[in-house]
C-alpha positions in Angstrom: 0.0 0.0 0.0 1.3 3.5 -0.9 2.2 5.5 2.1 -0.2 8.4 2.7 1.5 11.8 2.5 1.3 13.7 5.7 2.6 17.3 6.0 3.3 18.7 9.4 3.1 22.5 9.5 4.7 24.4 12.5 3.6 28.1 12.6 6.4 30.2 14.1 6.2 34.0 13.9 9.1 36.1 14.8 7.1 38.6 16.8 5.7 37.9 20.3 4.4 40.3 22.8 4.4 38.0 25.9 7.9 36.5 25.3 10.2 38.3 22.9 11.6 35.9 20.2 9.6 33.2 21.9 9.9 30.6 19.2 13.7 30.7 19.4 13.7 30.7 23.2 15.8 27.7 24.3 14.2 25.0 26.6 16.6 22.3 27.6 19.2 24.1 25.5 17.2 23.7 22.3 15.1 26.4 20.6 11.3 25.8 20.8 10.9 25.6 17.0 13.8 23.1 16.8 12.2 20.9 19.5 9.0 20.8 17.5 10.8 20.0 14.2 12.7 17.1 15.8 9.5 15.5 17.1 7.8 15.9 13.8 10.7 14.4 11.9 10.8 11.5 14.4 7.1 10.7 13.9 6.4 7.5 11.9 3.6 8.9 9.7 4.9 12.4 8.9 6.4 12.5 5.5 7.3 16.2 5.3 7.8 19.0 7.8 7.4 22.8 7.1 7.9 25.7 9.4 5.8 28.8 8.4 7.5 32.0 9.5 8.1 35.6 8.8 11.5 35.6 10.5 14.8 34.7 8.9 16.5 33.5 12.1 13.6 31.1 12.7 13.7 30.0 9.0 17.4 29.3 9.3 17.0 27.3 12.6 14.2 25.3 10.9 16.3 24.4 7.9 19.3 23.5 10.1 17.0 21.2 12.0 15.9 19.4 8.8 12.6 21.1 8.0 11.6 23.2 5.0 10.9 26.8 5.7 8.0 28.7 4.1 8.1 32.5 4.3 4.8 33.8 5.5 3.4 37.0 3.9 2.8 40.1 6.0 -1.0 39.8 5.9 -0.7 36.4 7.6 1.9 37.5 10.2 -0.1 39.9 12.4 -1.6 39.4 15.8 -5.1 38.7 14.3 -4.0 36.2 11.6 -5.3 32.7 12.3 -3.2 29.6 12.6 -5.5 27.9 10.0 -4.6 30.7 7.5 -0.9 30.1 8.0 -1.4 26.3 7.6 -3.4 26.7 4.4 -0.7 29.0 3.0 2.1 26.6 3.8 0.1 23.7 2.4 -0.5 25.5 -0.9 3.1 26.5 -1.2 4.4 23.1 -0.4 2.1 21.3 -2.8 2.9 23.8 -5.6 6.6 23.5 -5.0 6.7 19.7 -4.9 3.9 18.9 -7.3 2.3 16.4 -4.9 -1.0 16.4 -3.0 -1.0 15.9 0.7 -3.5 13.4 2.2 -3.4 15.0 5.7 -2.0 18.2 7.1 -1.0 18.7 10.8 -0.8 21.9 12.8 1.9 21.5 15.4 2.6 24.2 17.9 6.2 24.8 19.0 4.9 26.6 22.1 4.2 23.2 23.6 7.8 22.2 24.5 7.1 18.7 25.7 5.3 17.5 22.6 6.4 14.0 21.7 6.6 12.2 18.3 4.0 9.8 19.7 1.6 12.7 20.1 2.2 13.7 16.5 1.7 10.2 15.3 -1.5 9.9 17.4 -3.3 12.7 15.6 -2.0 11.7 12.2 -3.0 8.1 12.7 -6.5 9.1 13.7 -7.0 10.7 10.3 -4.9 8.6 7.8 -5.4 5.2 9.4 -8.7 5.4 11.4 -10.7 7.6 9.0 -11.4 10.6 11.3 -11.8 14.0 9.6 -9.9 15.8 12.2 -8.1 15.1 15.5 -6.4 16.9 18.4 -4.3 16.1 21.4 -6.2 16.3 24.8 -5.4 15.5 28.4 -7.9 14.1 30.9 -9.3 16.9 33.1 -11.1 16.6 36.4 -11.1 20.1 37.6 -14.1 22.3 38.5 -14.3 25.3 36.1 -15.6 28.6 37.4 -16.6 31.8 35.6 -16.8 35.3 37.0 -20.0 37.0 36.0 -22.9 39.1 37.2 -22.8 42.3 39.2 -22.4 42.5 43.0 -24.0 45.9 43.0 -27.1 44.5 41.4 -27.3 41.7 43.9 -26.3 39.1 41.3 -24.0 36.1 41.8 -20.5 37.1 40.7 -19.3 33.6 40.1 -20.8 30.4 38.8 -19.8 26.9 37.9 -19.3 26.1 34.2 -19.0 22.4 34.2 -20.7 21.8 37.6 -23.5 22.9 39.9 -21.8 24.6 42.8 -24.6 23.3 45.1 -23.7 19.7 44.2 -20.1 18.5 44.2 -19.9 14.9 43.0 -16.8 12.9 43.6 -14.3 12.7 40.9 -15.1 9.1 40.0 -18.8 10.0 39.8 -18.4 12.9 37.3 -18.2 12.4 33.5 -14.6 12.6 32.3 -13.7 15.9 30.6 -10.7 16.6 28.4 -8.5 19.6 28.1 -7.3 20.7 24.7 -3.5 20.7 25.0 -2.8 23.1 22.0 0.1 20.9 20.9 -1.0 19.0 17.8 -3.9 18.8 15.4 -4.5 16.7 12.2 -6.9 17.4 9.4 -8.0 15.5 6.2 -6.6 17.9 3.5 -9.7 18.0 1.4 -12.0 18.7 4.4 -9.6 21.3 5.7 -9.6 23.2 2.4 -13.4 23.1 2.4 -14.0 24.2 6.0 -10.9 26.5 6.5 -11.0 25.3 10.2 -9.2 22.6 12.2 -12.4 21.0 13.5 -14.9 19.5 11.2 -16.6 16.2 10.5 -15.7 13.4 12.9 -13.2 14.7 15.3 -11.2 12.3 17.3 -9.6 13.0 20.7 -6.0 11.7 21.2 -5.0 11.4 24.8 -1.6 12.6 26.0 0.2 12.7 29.3 -1.3 15.5 31.4 2.1 16.1 33.1 3.6 17.2 29.8 0.8 19.7 29.0 2.3 23.2 29.0 1.7 26.1 26.5 4.2 29.0 26.7 2.6 32.4 26.4 4.4 34.4 29.1 7.7 34.5 30.8 6.4 32.5 33.8 5.4 29.6 31.6 8.8 29.7 29.9 10.5 29.6 33.3 8.4 26.5 34.2 9.3 24.8 31.0 13.0 25.4 31.6 12.8 24.0 35.1 11.0 20.9 33.9 13.2 20.2 30.8 15.9 18.3 32.7 13.2 16.0 34.1 11.3 15.4 30.9 14.2 15.3 28.5 16.3 12.8 30.7 16.7 9.4 29.2 15.5 10.4 25.7 17.6 9.7 22.7 20.1 12.5 22.3 19.4 13.9 25.7 23.0 13.5 26.7 26.0 14.1 24.5 28.4 11.4 23.4 32.0 11.5 22.0 30.5 11.6 18.5 28.6 14.8 19.3 31.6 16.8 20.7 35.0 17.9 19.6 35.9 20.2 22.5 35.0 20.7 26.2 35.2 24.1 27.8 34.8 24.3 31.6 33.9 27.2 33.8 35.8 27.2 37.1 34.1 28.7 40.1 30.8 26.9 40.8 31.5 24.2 38.2 34.8 22.7 39.3 34.3 24.1 42.8 31.2 24.3 45.1 31.2 28.1 44.6 32.2 28.7 48.2 35.3 30.6 49.4 37.0 29.9 52.7 39.1 32.7 54.2 41.9 32.0 56.7 43.1 34.3 59.4 45.6 35.9 57.1 42.9 36.8 54.5 43.9 34.1 52.1 41.0 32.5 50.1 40.7 28.8 49.8 38.5 26.7 47.4 37.8 23.0 47.2 37.9 20.9 44.0 37.0 17.3 43.5 39.7 14.7 42.7 37.2 12.8 40.6 37.0 15.7 38.3 40.7 15.4 37.8 40.3 11.8 36.7 37.5 12.8 34.4 39.6 15.6 32.8 42.5 13.1 32.3 40.2 10.7 30.5 38.9 13.5 28.3 42.4 14.6 27.5 43.4 11.1 26.5 40.4 10.9 24.2 41.8 13.7 22.1 39.2 16.3 22.8 40.3 19.9 22.9 40.0 21.2 26.4 39.9 24.7 28.0 39.2 26.3 31.4 37.5 29.6 30.9 37.0 31.8 33.9 36.0 35.4 34.7 38.1 35.4 37.8 41.9 36.3 37.6 43.3 34.1 40.3 46.5 32.1 40.7 44.5 29.1 41.9 42.7 28.9 38.6 46.0 28.8 36.7 47.4 26.3 39.3 44.5 24.0 38.8 44.9 24.2 35.0 48.5 23.2 35.3 47.6 20.3 37.5 45.0 19.1 35.0 47.4 19.8 32.0 44.9 21.8 30.1 45.0 25.5 28.9 43.2 28.3 30.7 41.9 31.7 29.9 41.0 33.6 33.1 40.4 37.2 34.0 37.9 37.3 31.0 35.1 39.9 31.1 33.4 38.7 27.8 33.7 35.0 28.0 31.6 34.6 24.9 34.0 36.6 22.8 37.0 34.7 24.2 35.2 31.4 23.5 34.4 32.4 19.9 38.0 33.4 19.3 39.4 30.2 20.9 37.1 28.1 18.7 38.4 29.9 15.6 42.0 29.4 16.7 41.4 25.7 17.4 39.4 25.1 14.2 36.5 23.8 16.2 32.9 24.4 15.2 31.0 26.0 18.1 28.1 23.6 17.6 30.6 20.8 18.4 31.6 22.3 21.7 30.3 21.3 25.2 30.4 24.2 27.6 29.8 23.5 31.3 28.8 26.4 33.6 26.7 27.4 36.6 25.8 31.1 36.6 24.5 34.0 34.6 27.8 35.0 33.2 27.9 31.6 31.4 24.6 32.2 29.5 26.3 34.1 26.6 28.5 31.1 26.0 25.5 28.8 26.2 24.1 30.6 23.2 27.2 29.9 21.2 27.7 26.2 21.6 25.9 23.1 20.6 26.0 21.5 24.0 25.4 23.9 26.9 25.6 21.9 30.2 24.6 23.1 33.6 25.8 21.6 36.9 23.0 20.5 39.2 23.2 23.5 41.6 23.4 26.1 38.8 21.2 29.1 38.8 17.7 28.4 37.6 18.1 30.4 34.4 21.2 28.5 33.6 19.6 25.1 34.1 16.7 26.2 32.0 19.0 27.3 29.1 21.1 24.1 29.3 20.7 21.2 27.0 21.7 18.8 29.7 22.1 19.1 33.5 24.4 17.0 35.7 23.0 15.0 38.6 25.7 16.2 41.0 26.6 19.8 41.9 29.7 21.7 40.9 32.7 20.8 43.0 31.2 17.3 43.7 32.2 15.4 40.6 30.1 17.1 37.9 33.0 17.2 35.4 33.6 13.5 36.1 29.9 12.9 35.3 30.2 14.8 32.0 33.3 12.8 31.1 31.3 9.6 31.7 28.6 10.8 29.3 31.1 11.5 26.5 33.3 8.5 26.9 30.7 5.9 27.9 32.9 4.9 30.8 32.1 4.2 34.5 33.7 7.3 35.9 31.1 7.7 38.7 33.1 6.3 41.6 33.3 8.7 44.5 36.4 10.9 44.6 38.0 12.8 47.5 38.4 16.6 47.6 41.5 18.6 47.5 41.9 22.2 48.7 43.4 24.9 46.5 44.7 28.2 47.8 43.6 31.6 46.4 46.2 34.2 47.6 
């Protein structure tokens, strides 16, 4: 049987009032639009993926991720333009360009960061395999919905139940099951979609998804939540952790990454920091593997240089603009930034995170840093985090507990 042709369209405008450049915002170190493209490409039933955008940076990210980019005209890029109009435009352009008719078209929202390929396949299967006209992802919902209404001055009730009678509160198991539209993925029979110009028509099938993963990003608070959850939801998935095949260089922050970010001061005013011997073993293994290595630190301190000598790797310290120093170092080493793993813990590492392919945060990193990371260690900085990273890359058991050694900061 000939495979049905299924086009996934991901609308991704450049403008956003709630979160500037929202569709390029990284969650788990990966831009939202790229996360959506990857799940669509991984879906069994999707044959083609298109990102509809008015923004060149989004178009470039989409193409680099493996999708086709369709430039959306200005009349379909404003705040009042519908998603359906963008999907119809992308569908027409794609069919004209490739001279082939699509059997089904999907609307996939990149603002749902924890969408899975199985969700995409679920709605596609409902249409192309089960004969539904349209389908959408939903999550079981058991909450009581209220609406504010009426006028207190007029003696009217100011709140009332939408899906319940407030005078009768049945137990959860005694209420009919409701479903919450997740906003993540929709599928439509192409002919029906062209006729109705709307995503819901004919027989609509509900495709259940995991309620824990339901999150739509429309404001900074939701983006912060997504970044906090990314390490949990992305853990264990293919590609969630880097391997030696993904990386040509490892760049390490010092304070807070190789130390616990604390400073001990003795009676003579000398500062002491602690490092983890296990990290030294990890760095030695990385060095033997042939990876380019560097310590990059904002602080100008003899202890940083001393630690670099001990580890036998180069160091750049006393650096105000770490991102510029990192970019220059990559050029000098002939290393592509997307092949670099950078490990850090605080806000001054974020600019470097934006340059590299593998931004990694230690477990006790600042919340914003963990959210921008593509991977997060399970142990804090100064407690063997570098050793853990070496284990990811080299596939070796480097997790044995090490001891700590003190360094002196004059």
